[in-house]
N, C-alpha and C positions, 0 to 999 in steps of 0.2 A: 745627229746635229742638234745643237742646243738652240732653244728659242730665245734665250735671254742674253746669250754671249756669242760673239763672232770671233773665230780663230784668225789671228793675224801673223803668227810666226810659230816656228818650232824651235826648241832649244836643242842645239847640236852638241854642246859641251861647254867646258870652261876654257878661258883664255887667260893665261897668267896666274898670279897667286892671290889677287885681291878681289876675287868674286865676279870678275867680268865674265859675261856669258857670250858664247858664240851662237848666233841664231840664224835660221834660214827663214827669210821673209816670204810670206804669203801675200800680204797686203802690198799694193803698189803706192800707197799713200804714205809718204815719208813723214808727214806732219803728225801721224799717230804715234811716232816715237820721240816726240819733242820732250826735252827734260821738263819735269813737272807733271807730265801726263800720267794717268793711272792706267795700269794693265793688270790682268788677272791670270793667275796660273791655277789650273784646275788640279785639285788634290782630292782623289776619290770622287765624291759627288759635290764637293764644295769649291767655290772659287775664292782664292786668297788674293787680296789686293796688294799691289806693289807700286811704288812711285818710280818713274824713270829718273835716274840721275844723269846719265850720259848715253849718247848713242852715236855710233860711227859706222857709216857704210864701208864695207871692205871691197866688194865687187859684186856686181849683178844683184843676186839674191841673198848674199851673205853679209852679216853685220855683227858688230860688237855692241853689247848693251850692259850698262851697270844698273842694277836695281837696288833701291834702298832696302836694307835688311839682308842682302846677300853680300857678305863682307869678306869671304875667304874662298879659296879653291875648293875645299870640301863641300861647302854649301852650294857652290855653282855646279859641281859635279853631281850632286844629288838631284839637281834639276834637269839633267840630261834626259832627253826624250819627252819632256813635258812640253805643253803648248801654251802659247801667250794669247790672251783673248782681250777684247774690248766689249763693252756692253752694246746691245742692239741700239739703244738710245744714242750712244756715241757714234755708232756707224751712220745712223740716220742724220745726225748733225753734220756729218762730213760728206754726205751724199753729193752735194754740189761740187766737191773736188774730183768726182768721177768724170771721165771723158764723156761726151754726148751719147755715144752708143754703149757705154759700159754699164754694168749692173753688179749687184752683190749676188753671190751664190745663193743666199737664202731667198732671193727673188725667183729663182728657178724651181725651188721645192714647191710642189703641188701644182705646177703648171700642167695644163693639158698637153698631151703629146699627139701630133698628127703625123701620119705617114701616108704619102700619096693622096693627100687631101682628106683622108678619113681619120677619125678619132682612133687612136691606137692605145692610149693609157695615160698615165700621169707620172711625173717625176717624184720619186720618194726620197732620194738621197743623192749625194755626190761623194764618191770615194776616190781615193788616190790609187792609181794603178802604177805599174812599173814605168810606163812611158808617158803618163799624164793622168788627167782626171777622167772618171767615167761616170756617166749618168746612170742611176739605178731607176729603171722604168717599170712600173707595175702595169701590165696590160689588162685589158678588159676581161680576160679569162683568169686573172689572178696569178699569172706567171711573171717572175722578175727577169728583166733583160739588162745587160750591161752594155751601154753604147759609149764609145770614146767621144769625149767632149771636145771635138775638133770642128773647125769651120766647115770642112768638107762634108760632115755628116749631120751637123746640128745647126739649124737656122734659128737665131734668137731675135730676129728683127720685130717680132710681135710679142716680145716678153712682157711689155707693159699691159697687154691685154690678157696675160696669163696663158699664152700659147707659145709652143715651140714646135718646129717641124723637123722631122728627122728623115735622112736619106742614107741609111746604113749600107755598107757594102753587102753584096749578095751572099746569103748564107749566114750572116751574123745573127739574125733573129730566129733561125730555124731550130 
C-alpha cells in the first residue's frame, strides 16, 4: 500500500473506440471523478498524472471514464488491469465527505488489534480476497493472520484511537 497515493478505482477495460475506460470504483466519493480533477495511474514505480475529461456511472460500482491523453481504444486497452489513484493530500481534503462513522483504509494500517480485550497484534495491510477485503494482522509472535474485514468479525468503533477489536470465527487464527 502506498503512503503517498490512495487507490480509488481499477481499470477493467476499454469501452468504445475513442479511449473511454471502463472502471470498477473503489471510492464511494463520486466527486473524486469530476471533470478537471487529476488522477494517477501507476506505471512500474512511478505515478503518471491524467486529467479527467468525462465521468459517467453505469451501475453500482461500474463507471465509464475519459482521461486526457488516452485517445483511442488501443491506448485504453493498454491500461486494463491498472489502478487509479489520488494523492493522500487530496484524500485528506475530501475527508469531510465521508459519513460520520466511515474512514479510509489507510487509517486502519498500523492500528493495534485486540482480541477478547487483550492486545493481539497490529494491522499491516488490507488485501482483496475472493469474497471481500482481508485484514493482514501481524501478531505479537510475528505470525501473519488474514481476517475477513466484515462487521461480524471486525469492530472499528475505536479506530480514531488507533484500535480495532476482532472476534474471528472459531479456528480462523489457529
